[in-house]
C-alpha positions as protocol buffer text, in pm:
chain_id: "A"
residue {
  index: 1
  type: MET
  ca { x: -434 y: 14 z: 1092 }
}
residue {
  index: 2
  type: GLN
  ca { x: -733 y: -72 z: 891 }
}
residue {
  index: 3
  type: ILE
  ca { x: -747 y: -306 z: 618 }
}
residue {
  index: 4
  type: GLN
  ca { x: -1033 y: -315 z: 343 }
}
residue {
  index: 5
  type: VAL
  ca { x: -1029 y: -579 z: 73 }
}
residue {
  index: 6
  type: ASN
  ca { x: -1274 y: -548 z: -211 }
}
residue {
  index: 7
  type: THR
  ca { x: -1278 y: -766 z: -504 }
}
residue {
  index: 8
  type: ASP
  ca { x: -1523 y: -746 z: -840 }
}
residue {
  index: 9
  type: HIS
  ca { x: -1754 y: -1004 z: -963 }
}
residue {
  index: 10
  type: ASN
  ca { x: -1452 y: -1184 z: -1153 }
}
residue {
  index: 11
  type: VAL
  ca { x: -1247 y: -1282 z: -860 }
}
residue {
  index: 12
  type: LYS
  ca { x: -1368 y: -1475 z: -559 }
}
residue {
  index: 13
  type: GLY
  ca { x: -1299 y: -1305 z: -258 }
}
residue {
  index: 14
  type: GLY
  ca { x: -1398 y: -1508 z: 60 }
}
residue {
  index: 15
  type: ASP
  ca { x: -1232 y: -1522 z: 392 }
}
residue {
  index: 16
  type: LEU
  ca { x: -907 y: -1702 z: 293 }
}
residue {
  index: 17
  type: LEU
  ca { x: -850 y: -1405 z: 68 }
}
residue {
  index: 18
  type: ILE
  ca { x: -918 y: -1164 z: 309 }
}
residue {
  index: 19
  type: LYS
  ca { x: -694 y: -1299 z: 574 }
}
residue {
  index: 20
  type: TYR
  ca { x: -438 y: -1367 z: 344 }
}
residue {
  index: 21
  type: VAL
  ca { x: -402 y: -982 z: 218 }
}
residue {
  index: 22
  type: LYS
  ca { x: -423 y: -875 z: 556 }
}
residue {
  index: 23
  type: GLY
  ca { x: -150 y: -1082 z: 721 }
}
residue {
  index: 24
  type: LEU
  ca { x: 50 y: -1012 z: 426 }
}
residue {
  index: 25
  type: LEU
  ca { x: 9 y: -622 z: 486 }
}
residue {
  index: 26
  type: ASN
  ca { x: 65 y: -637 z: 846 }
}
residue {
  index: 27
  type: ASP
  ca { x: 354 y: -790 z: 805 }
}
residue {
  index: 28
  type: SER
  ca { x: 493 y: -573 z: 551 }
}
residue {
  index: 29
  type: LEU
  ca { x: 367 y: -259 z: 724 }
}
residue {
  index: 30
  type: ASN
  ca { x: 442 y: -340 z: 1059 }
}
residue {
  index: 31
  type: SER
  ca { x: 741 y: -95 z: 1066 }
}
residue {
  index: 32
  type: PHE
  ca { x: 458 y: 196 z: 1005 }
}
residue {
  index: 33
  type: ILE
  ca { x: 169 y: 83 z: 1177 }
}
residue {
  index: 34
  type: ASP
  ca { x: 151 y: 411 z: 1394 }
}
residue {
  index: 35
  type: GLU
  ca { x: 149 y: 596 z: 1077 }
}
residue {
  index: 36
  type: VAL
  ca { x: -67 y: 442 z: 831 }
}
residue {
  index: 37
  type: THR
  ca { x: -430 y: 461 z: 942 }
}
residue {
  index: 38
  type: ARG
  ca { x: -562 y: 273 z: 622 }
}
residue {
  index: 39
  type: VAL
  ca { x: -499 y: 52 z: 357 }
}
residue {
  index: 40
  type: GLU
  ca { x: -749 y: -32 z: 51 }
}
residue {
  index: 41
  type: VAL
  ca { x: -700 y: -302 z: -154 }
}
residue {
  index: 42
  type: TYR
  ca { x: -904 y: -366 z: -488 }
}
residue {
  index: 43
  type: ILE
  ca { x: -848 y: -692 z: -675 }
}
residue {
  index: 44
  type: SER
  ca { x: -1004 y: -718 z: -993 }
}
residue {
  index: 45
  type: ASP
  ca { x: -944 y: -960 z: -1306 }
}
residue {
  index: 46
  type: GLU
  ca { x: -957 y: -736 z: -1640 }
}
residue {
  index: 47
  type: ASN
  ca { x: -1057 y: -977 z: -1872 }
}
residue {
  index: 48
  type: GLY
  ca { x: -1281 y: -1215 z: -1660 }
}
residue {
  index: 49
  type: PRO
  ca { x: -1348 y: -1577 z: -1830 }
}
residue {
  index: 50
  type: LYS
  ca { x: -1158 y: -1485 z: -2140 }
}
residue {
  index: 51
  type: GLY
  ca { x: -845 y: -1494 z: -1916 }
}
residue {
  index: 52
  type: GLY
  ca { x: -512 y: -1351 z: -2058 }
}
residue {
  index: 53
  type: ASP
  ca { x: -164 y: -1271 z: -1946 }
}
residue {
  index: 54
  type: ASP
  ca { x: -119 y: -1070 z: -1654 }
}
residue {
  index: 55
  type: ASP
  ca { x: -475 y: -991 z: -1653 }
}
residue {
  index: 56
  type: LEU
  ca { x: -525 y: -988 z: -1261 }
}
residue {
  index: 57
  type: ARG
  ca { x: -482 y: -637 z: -1141 }
}
residue {
  index: 58
  type: CYS
  ca { x: -398 y: -551 z: -745 }
}
residue {
  index: 59
  type: THR
  ca { x: -450 y: -164 z: -644 }
}
residue {
  index: 60
  type: MET
  ca { x: -353 y: -81 z: -300 }
}
residue {
  index: 61
  type: GLU
  ca { x: -393 y: 286 z: -127 }
}
residue {
  index: 62
  type: ALA
  ca { x: -246 y: 367 z: 164 }
}
residue {
  index: 63
  type: ARG
  ca { x: -371 y: 643 z: 392 }
}
residue {
  index: 64
  type: ILE
  ca { x: -71 y: 821 z: 631 }
}
residue {
  index: 65
  type: ARG
  ca { x: -151 y: 1027 z: 909 }
}
residue {
  index: 66
  type: GLY
  ca { x: -119 y: 1364 z: 784 }
}
residue {
  index: 67
  type: LEU
  ca { x: -53 y: 1308 z: 413 }
}
residue {
  index: 68
  type: GLN
  ca { x: -270 y: 1251 z: 68 }
}
residue {
  index: 69
  type: PRO
  ca { x: -312 y: 905 z: 30 }
}
residue {
  index: 70
  type: ILE
  ca { x: -61 y: 690 z: -176 }
}
residue {
  index: 71
  type: ALA
  ca { x: -190 y: 432 z: -446 }
}
residue {
  index: 72
  type: VAL
  ca { x: -1 y: 178 z: -636 }
}
residue {
  index: 73
  type: THR
  ca { x: -106 y: -98 z: -893 }
}
residue {
  index: 74
  type: HIS
  ca { x: 44 y: -431 z: -973 }
}
residue {
  index: 75
  type: HIS
  ca { x: -75 y: -663 z: -1266 }
}
residue {
  index: 76
  type: ASP
  ca { x: 29 y: -1051 z: -1267 }
}
residue {
  index: 77
  type: ALA
  ca { x: -67 y: -1393 z: -1416 }
}
residue {
  index: 78
  type: ASN
  ca { x: -246 y: -1512 z: -1088 }
}
residue {
  index: 79
  type: ILE
  ca { x: -395 y: -1321 z: -792 }
}
residue {
  index: 80
  type: ASP
  ca { x: -136 y: -1412 z: -517 }
}
residue {
  index: 81
  type: LEU
  ca { x: 148 y: -1274 z: -721 }
}
residue {
  index: 82
  type: ALA
  ca { x: -46 y: -962 z: -799 }
}
residue {
  index: 83
  type: ILE
  ca { x: -132 y: -929 z: -446 }
}
residue {
  index: 84
  type: ALA
  ca { x: 210 y: -984 z: -339 }
}
residue {
  index: 85
  type: GLY
  ca { x: 346 y: -748 z: -614 }
}
residue {
  index: 86
  type: ALA
  ca { x: 113 y: -461 z: -483 }
}
residue {
  index: 87
  type: ALA
  ca { x: 219 y: -497 z: -126 }
}
residue {
  index: 88
  type: ASP
  ca { x: 600 y: -488 z: -196 }
}
residue {
  index: 89
  type: ARG
  ca { x: 528 y: -178 z: -412 }
}
residue {
  index: 90
  type: ILE
  ca { x: 302 y: 13 z: -134 }
}
residue {
  index: 91
  type: THR
  ca { x: 553 y: -85 z: 120 }
}
residue {
  index: 92
  type: ARG
  ca { x: 817 y: 71 z: -90 }
}
residue {
  index: 93
  type: SER
  ca { x: 627 y: 370 z: -164 }
}
residue {
  index: 94
  type: VAL
  ca { x: 531 y: 423 z: 191 }
}
residue {
  index: 95
  type: ARG
  ca { x: 876 y: 365 z: 322 }
}
residue {
  index: 96
  type: LYS
  ca { x: 999 y: 675 z: 76 }
}
residue {
  index: 97
  type: THR
  ca { x: 715 y: 884 z: 168 }
}
residue {
  index: 98
  type: LEU
  ca { x: 799 y: 869 z: 528 }
}
residue {
  index: 99
  type: GLU
  ca { x: 1155 y: 932 z: 470 }
}
residue {
  index: 100
  type: LYS
  ca { x: 1090 y: 1212 z: 271 }
}
residue {
  index: 101
  type: ARG
  ca { x: 894 y: 1343 z: 550 }
}
residue {
  index: 102
  type: ARG
  ca { x: 1158 y: 1289 z: 826 }
}
residue {
  index: 103
  type: GLU
  ca { x: 1387 y: 1463 z: 599 }
}
residue {
  index: 104
  type: VAL
  ca { x: 1209 y: 1769 z: 576 }
}
residue {
  index: 105
  type: LYS
  ca { x: 1140 y: 1795 z: 961 }
}
residue {
  index: 106
  type: LEU
  ca { x: 1509 y: 1764 z: 1006 }
}
residue {
  index: 107
  type: THR
  ca { x: 1572 y: 2029 z: 764 }
}
residue {
  index: 108
  type: GLN
  ca { x: 1345 y: 2228 z: 914 }
}
residue {
  index: 109
  type: GLN
  ca { x: 1482 y: 2195 z: 1257 }
}
residue {
  index: 110
  type: SER
  ca { x: 1829 y: 2268 z: 1172 }
}
residue {
  index: 111
  type: HIS
  ca { x: 1713 y: 2582 z: 1016 }
}
residue {
  index: 112
  type: LYS
  ca { x: 1516 y: 2680 z: 1315 }
}
residue {
  index: 113
  type: THR
  ca { x: 1809 y: 2572 z: 1544 }
}
residue {
  index: 114
  type: GLU
  ca { x: 2048 y: 2783 z: 1304 }
}
residue {
  index: 115
  type: GLU
  ca { x: 1827 y: 3126 z: 1335 }
}
residue {
  index: 116
  type: GLU
  ca { x: 1823 y: 3093 z: 1697 }
}
residue {
  index: 117
  type: LEU
  ca { x: 2193 y: 3046 z: 1734 }
}
residue {
  index: 118
  type: GLY
  ca { x: 2246 y: 3322 z: 1467 }
}
């Protein structure tokens, strides 16, 4: 699974931030490592130096093999909380999407078996 981290000019990226994001996503999405091919992370400070409540935004887009990309966004007061919130959301979204895909496959297999027996 590839993880790409992007920041706007108001956020100091650096290797430490990239390492933190990659570690968090590798842990969060470990169960889906064979199905998630890539995660793109965008971190931005919407108000820049002016500051403000919940002005840090983290958007994550996960690409799942054979499906359309899934994107989530989380706003918070600091970078760590914005990243953690987005990681939690993307993990839940990926889990839900893959569960639905498995249910559809099982339903299709069940109908095929019924047709063969019928």
